[in-house]
C-alpha positions in Angstrom: 16.0 58.2 -11.3 16.1 57.2 -7.7 12.2 57.4 -7.8 12.1 54.7 -10.5 14.5 52.5 -8.6 12.4 52.8 -5.4 9.3 52.0 -7.3 10.9 49.0 -9.0 12.3 47.8 -5.6 8.9 48.2 -4.0 7.2 46.2 -6.8 9.8 43.5 -6.6 9.4 43.2 -2.8 5.6 42.9 -3.3 6.1 40.3 -6.0 8.4 38.3 -3.7 5.9 38.5 -0.8 3.1 37.3 -3.1 5.3 34.5 -4.4 6.3 33.4 -0.8 2.6 33.4 0.1 1.7 31.3 -2.9 4.4 28.8 -2.2 3.2 28.5 1.3 -0.3 27.8 0.1 0.9 25.2 -2.3 3.0 23.5 0.4 0.0 23.5 2.7 -2.2 22.0 0.0 0.3 19.3 -0.7 0.6 18.4 3.0 -3.2 18.1 3.2 -3.4 16.0 0.1 -0.5 13.7 1.3 -2.3 13.3 4.7 -5.6 12.5 2.9 -3.9 9.9 0.7 -2.2 8.3 3.7 -5.5 8.1 5.5 -7.3 6.6 2.5 -4.5 4.1 1.9 -5.3 2.5 5.3 -9.0 2.1 4.6 -10.0 -1.5 3.7 -12.8 -2.4 1.4 -15.1 -4.7 3.4 -15.8 -6.9 0.4 -12.1 -7.4 -0.2 -11.5 -8.1 3.5 -14.3 -10.7 3.4 -12.9 -12.3 0.3 -9.4 -12.4 1.8 -10.8 -14.1 4.9 -12.7 -16.7 2.8 -9.6 -17.4 0.7 -7.4 -17.8 3.8 -9.9 -20.3 5.2 -10.0 -22.2 1.8 -6.2 -22.2 1.8 -6.1 -23.8 5.3 -8.6 -26.5 4.2 -6.5 -27.2 1.0 -3.4 -27.5 3.1 -5.0 -30.0 5.4 -6.2 -32.0 2.4 -2.7 -32.0 0.8 -1.2 -33.1 4.2 -3.7 -36.0 4.4 -3.1 -37.0 0.8 0.6 -36.9 1.4 0.3 -39.2 4.4 -1.8 -41.6 2.5 0.7 -41.7 -0.4 3.6 -42.2 2.0 1.7 -45.2 3.5 0.9 -46.6 0.0 4.5 -46.3 -1.0 5.7 -48.0 2.2 3.3 -50.9 1.5 4.5 -51.3 -2.1 8.2 -51.2 -1.0 7.4 -53.9 1.6 5.6 -56.1 -1.0 8.4 -55.7 -3.6 11.0 -56.5 -1.0 9.3 -59.6 0.3 
C-alpha cells in the first residue's frame, strides 16, 4: 500500500506545482492588464481636449460679460436710488 500512497503523494505534488504556476500566470496577466488600463486612462482624446479648451474660453468670455452686465446694473440701480431720493 505504500506504493499507492507514494503515487498519490507524487500526483498531489505535481498538481500543486501546476496550480502554483497557473496562479502565477494569472497574477502576471492581471498585473499587465492593470498597467495597460492605467496607461490608457491617462490618454486624452484630442477632440475632447480641443472641446474642453473651447468651452473654457467661452466660459471666460461669459464671465466677463456677466461682470460687465453686473457693473452696469449696479450703476443703473444707483442712479434710480439717487433719483428716488431727490
